[in-house]
N, C-alpha and C positions, 0 to 999 in steps of 0.2 A: 184077958189081957194077952194071952198067947196067940189069939186069932188075929194077927196083923194082916193088913192088905198087902199082897205081894207086889201089886203095881206101884204102891208108894215106896216100898223098900227098894225096888229096882230103879226107880227114877232118882233116888238120892245119891249124891256123890260123897265119897268118904271125906272126912275132914282132913285127914293126913294128905290125901291126894290134892285136895284143894289148896292146902297150905304149901305143898311142894310147888304147885303151879304158880301160886302167888310169889313164892320165893324166887322161882326161876324168872318170872316176869320182872320182879324187883331187881334181881341181879343184872338182867339184860338192860333195864333202864339205867341202872347205876353205871354199868360199863359204857353205855351210850353217852351218858352225861360226862363221864370221865374223859372219854375220847373227844367229845365236843369241847370240854374245857381245855384239854391239851391242845386241840387245834386253835382255840381262841388264844391261849397263851403264846403259841408259836406265831399266830397272826399279829398279836400285840408286839412280840419281840421283833418280828420283821418290820412292822410299822415303825418301831423305835429305831431300828437300824437304818431304815429308809430316811427317817427324819434326821438322823445323824449324818447320813450321806448328803442330804440336802443342805444341812448346815455347813458341812465341809465344802460342798459345792459353792455355797454363798461366800464362804471364806476364800475359796479359790477365786471367785469373781472379784472380791475385794482386793485380793493380792494382785490379780491381773490388772485391776483398775489402778492400783498403786504403781505397778510396773509400767503401765502405759503413761500414767502421769509423770513418773520419773523419767521415762524415755522422752516425753514431750518437753519436760524441763531441761533434760540434757540437750535436746535439739535446740531449744531456745538459747541455752548457754553457749552451745557451739556456734549458733548464728551470731550471738553477741560477740563471742570471741573472734569469729571471722570478720565481723564488722569492725571491731577494734583493730584487728590486724590490717584490714584494708585501710582504716584511717591512718594507722602508723605508717603503712607503706606509702599512702598518699602524701603524708607529711614529709617522709624521707625523700620521695620523688620530687616534691616541691622544693625542698632544700637542695636537692641535687640540681634542679633546674636553676635555682637562684645562684648557685656557684658556677653556672655556665658550663656544666658538664654535658657533653653531647651524647655520650653513650649512657644508656639506662640498663642497670644490672638489677634483675629482680631479686637476687639473693642478698639478704640483709647483712650477712657476715662479710661479704665482699664490700658492700657499701661502708660498713663500719671500718674495715681494714683500710679502705681508701680514705675515709675521714681521718683515721689515725695517721696514715702516711702523709695526708695533707697537713695535719697539725704538726707532724714532725718537721716537714719541709718549712712550714710557716715559722716554727721555732728557730730552725737554722737560719732562715732568711732574716728573722727578727734579730738574732744574735749578730749576724753580719751587718745589718743596718745599724745596730747599736754601736758596734765597733767603728763603723764608718762615721757615725755621728760623733763619737768620741774623738776620732782623729780630726774631723772637721772642726769640732769645737776647740781642740788644742791649736789647730792652724789659725782659727779665728782669733784666739787669744794672742797668738804671736803677731798676727797681722794688726790687731788693735794696738799692741805695744809699738809695733813699727810705725803705725799710723800716727800715734802720739809723737814719736821721734820725728817723723816727717813733718808734722805740723809745726814743731819747734824749729826744725830746719827751714821750713818755708818762711817762718817769721824772720829767721836770721837772714835768709836770702833777700827778703824784701828790705831789711835794714841795710844790707850790703849794697843792694841796687840803689837805694837812696843815697848812700855815701858815695857810690861811684858817680852818680849823677851830679852830686855836689862837686866831686873832684873834677869832673869834665867841665862843669861850669867855671870852676876856678882856673882850669887850664886854658880855657878859651879867653878868660879875662887876662891871664898872663900873656897869652899870645898877642892879644890886642895891645897890651902894654909894651911888649917887645917890638911890635911894629911901630908903635909910636916912638919908641926909643931909637929905632933905626932911622926914622924920619928926622930925629933930632941929633944926628951925628955931627952935623955941621956946628951945632951949638957946643959949648964947653961941657965936657962930660965929667961927672963925678965918679971916679974909678971905684971908690969904695962902695958907692951905691950900686955900681954895675956888678962888682964882685958879689955883693950881697944878693943882688937879683939873680946872678948866675947860680950861686949856691942854692938859693931858694928854688930856682928853676930845676936844677938837678935833683934837689930833694923831691920836688913835685913830680918830676919824671919818674923817679924811683917809686914814689907812691902810686903813680899811675900804672907803672909796670906791675907792681904788687897787686893793685886793684884789678888790673886785667887778668892777672894770673888767678886771683880769687874768683873773678867773674867767670873765667873758663871752668874752674873747679865747680863753682856753684851751678853753672849751666849743665855741666856733666851730671852733677848730682840731681839737678832738677829733672833732666831727661830720664835719669834712672828712677827718680821718684814718680814721674809721670807714668813710666812703664809699670812700676809697682802699684800705682793707683789704678791703672787699667786692669792689672791682674787682680787687684782688690775688688774691682767691680765684678769681675768674673767670680771671685770668691763670694761676693754678696749674692750673686745669682745662685751659687752653690748653697749658700746658707738658706736662701729662700726655698730651694729644692729640698734641703735638709729639713726645714720646718714643715714643708708639705709632707715629706716622708714621715716625719714624726707624727703628724696628725693622722696620716694614713695608717701608720703602725698602731697608733692608739685605737683608731676605729677597728682595725683588724683584730687587735687584742680583745676589744669589747665584743666584737662579733664572734671571735673564737671562744671567749668565755661563755657567751650565751649559747653558742652551738654545742660546747662541751656540756653545759648544764642540761640542754635539751637532750643531748645524746645520753647523758647519765639517766635522765628521766625515762627516755625510751628504753634503755637497757633494763632499768628497774621494772618498768611496765612489762617489758618482754619477759623478764624472769618471772614476774607475778603471773602473767598470762600462761607461761609454760608450766609453772607449778599448778595453776588452776586447771589447765588442760590435762596434766597428768593425773590429778586427783579425780577429775571428771571421767577420764578414761578408766581409772581403777574402779570408780563407782559404777560406771557403765558395764564393765566386765562382771562385777559382783552382781549387779542387777540381772544381767543376761544369764549368769549361772543360776541365780535364784529362780529366774523365770523358767529356765529349762527344767530345773528340779521340780518346781511346782507344776509345770506342764506334764512332766512324767508322772508325778503322783496323781495329778488329776486324771490322766489317761488310765492309770491303773485303777483308781477308784471308780471311774466311769465304766470301765470294762467289768469290774467286779459287780457294780450295781446292775448293769445290764444282764450279767450272767445270773445274778440272784433274782432279779425280776422275772427273767425268763423261766428260771427253775421254779420260783414261787408260783408263777402263773400256771405252769404245767402241773405242779403238785396240787395247787388249789383246785384246778379244774378236774383233775382225776379224782382227788379226794372228795370234792363236792359231789361229783356224779356218783361215786361209790357210796358215799354216805346217804345220798338221796335214795338210791336203789335199796340200800340196806334198811333205811328207815321206812321206806314204802313197804318193803316186804314185812318188816316187823309190825307196821301199822295194819296191814291186811291180816296178819296172823292174830294181832290183838283184837281186830274186829270180829274175826271168825270165832276166837275164843269167847269174846263177849256175847256174840249171838248164841253160841252153844250154852254158855252159862245162863243166859236169859231163858233159853228154852228149858234148861234143866231146872231152874229155880221157879218156873211158871207154876202157880198153884193148881193142884188137881181139883176134880169135882168133889164138893163137900159131901161126905156120907151121912146117912141118917144115924142119929145116935139112939141107942137102946139103953134101957135102964140097967141091964146087966153089965154092959161094957162101957158105961158112961165114964167112970173114973179113969179107966185105962185109955179110952179115946182122948179124954181131956189131957192126960199126961202126954200121950203121943202127940197131940196137937201142939201142946206147949213146947215139947222138944223140937218138933219140926219148925215151930215159930221162931224158937231161939236160933236154930241152924239157919233159917232163912234170914234172920236179922244179921247174924254174923257174916253170911254170904253177901248180903246187900252192902254191909259196911265194908267188907273186903273189896267188893266190886267198885264201891265209891272211891276207896283209896287208890285202887289201880287206875280208875279214870282220871283222878286228880294228878297222879304221877305221870300218866301219858300226856295229859294236857300241858303240864309244866314242861316236860321234855320237848314236846312239839313247839311250845311257845318259845323256849330257849333256842331251839334249832332254827326256827324261822327268824328269830331276832339276830 
């Protein structure tokens, strides 16, 4: 049993050394796997960060789209506002032309002031016309009263003229009778009858004088009344003019009322448009500020993303190359160790057994078989670990 083959003893590797080698290889593989896992975690974290940046970029795009839409809406509202302002200006200019104004003022406030001044003048003119109408109405009432008196006087004049005519006829008759009496002088005269005739004649003469006096007075009053009637005709023309002026004043009042109503509507619309314009300007300023803020944030995020991408690409390129070289070196070392182990574990030439050393040889062969089995199992585990690490790295 003590006569062992020195060749077999020299070719065997101690179990402690083999275990140490296996432990070293296992530690190296574990370190490699930990390093690879750390790189994978960093890669996942970077991918998550990039995904977040992409989401923020999409949000920025949505914000830019909203800002552009708001700006488009603002432009549309400004165009509508400008169109409404143009319509209002056109309406004001049309009203300005209708009022026969020769000068065109583009400033709305001046137009409104002119309208107010025109309304004030129209009110003053209206007051003056109303006073004049009242005076003319009072004059008309007086003239109507006088006309009624003149109508009664005219009827009295006609009656007096009829009486005068009858008196003249009676006087003519008396003259004819007197002539007949003169022709009858030669005949006997009735003095009483003559006296009666003289008294009657004197009375008639007195009545004729009175009638002539009344006739003169009536003629004077008639001429005066004719003048008053002519004046009254002129007053009638004035009354016609007054009626026309009343109609014109009524029309002007109606036009002024409608113009004031339109002016109030225009002022209300103008105030609403100004308020809407101010709110739109404020919204536009807020949108511009938000736009600038989002643009600044987007530029910062984009710069940070580009910096990180550049840094990650440089780090990943350097780390990948270094890891590849390191793993290649470890793979070559593992291959060399594997080939060495295979050469060491390769079975030697079987010796011839003798009867004297049969049990010892059998024990030795059993021991060497167990060691070979443990070595082969360790080599299998190492191969499996290397295969797993290489598969993980390649993935």
